[in-house]
N, C-alpha and C positions, 0 to 999 in steps of 0.2 A: 559652212558652206556645203560641206561634202554630204551632209544629212538632207539638207534642202534640195540638192541636186537629185539624190536618189528619190526623195519623194515626189519630187515634180515629175522626174521622168517616168517612174514608174505609174504615178496618176495618170499623166497624159497618155503612157502607152497603152493602158487599161482602157481607156476613153476611144483611143485611136481602132483598138481591136474591137469593141462594141460597136463601133459606127462602120467598120468595114464589115463585119458581119451582117448587120442591117442591111447594107447595100447588096450584099449577096442573098438575102433572103428570097427577095421577090416579091414581098409583102406589097400587096396593093396600095397601102397607106405610104410605104416609103417610096415606092416608085412614082407615086402622085406628088409627094412632098418635093422630088428634084425635079419632076416634070414642071413644077409651078417655078423653078427657076432656069428652066432651058436645058436640063441636064437630060439625054435621052436615056432610055433602059439599057440600051447596048453599051453604055459609057459605065454604068454603075461598076463592073467587074474592075476596070482599070482604076477607077478611083479607090476601089477597096484595095488593091493590089499597092496603090501608092500609100495607103493609110498603113498597111502591114509593114511594109519596108520602111516606114518612117518609125513605127513602133519598136521595131528590130532594131535601127540605128540609133534610137534613145537608149535601149536597155545594153546594147554593144559600147554605147557611147559611154557608160559607165565604167569600161575598163580601158578604153581608147576616146579620150575626150574629141579628138577632132572629129569623128564621126557622129558622136552626141551633138555636137554643135551644128555640123552640117543638117543633120535630121531636123532639128528643133528651127533651123533657118528656113529650109524647105518649107517645114509646116507654117512658118510666118506668111510666105508667099502663098500657099495653098490655101490658107483660111483668109488672107486679106482679099484673094480672087472669090472666095465663096461670099464673101461681105459684099463685095461690089455685085455679084450675081444677084444675091437679094435686093440691093437696092436698085439695080437695073431693072428688076421685074416688080418692083414694089411689093417685095414680100418681106417687109422688115418685122413684121410680127414675129416671123420664125427664124430671124436672126441671132436670137440669144445663143442657141447652143453652138454656132460657130464663133462668135464672138467671145463666148468664155475659152473655147479651145485656143484661139487666138491670144488670148489673154496668158494661158498656160505655156503656150509656144515660145512666147516673148520672154517669160520669165526662164524658161529652159534653156533659151539662147543665152540670155544673161548668165545664167547659173554654169552653163558649160564653157562661156568665153573665159 
């Protein structure tokens, strides 16, 4: 179980850092993608900070399990809300990436539990 926890935590942390950096990039296509689901540009740094914190929590959780569990559970909530936003705004065609990260977050929560 330890190897699986390490692999999932590090993969998930890498995806979160990638996503957070994209939010901070200010690229028009990134801003437009979030605008489609009702997220204003000024909120993107806050979302990026949440993802950076979660990535750090997952990595630190490899040494202190409760922190990893808390980070993974927080991500489950974050990405369930992201999928709800996609559904409300009828943008399910772009719901694949958050659905995959949600799945990894659930796996992480199970492995940290």
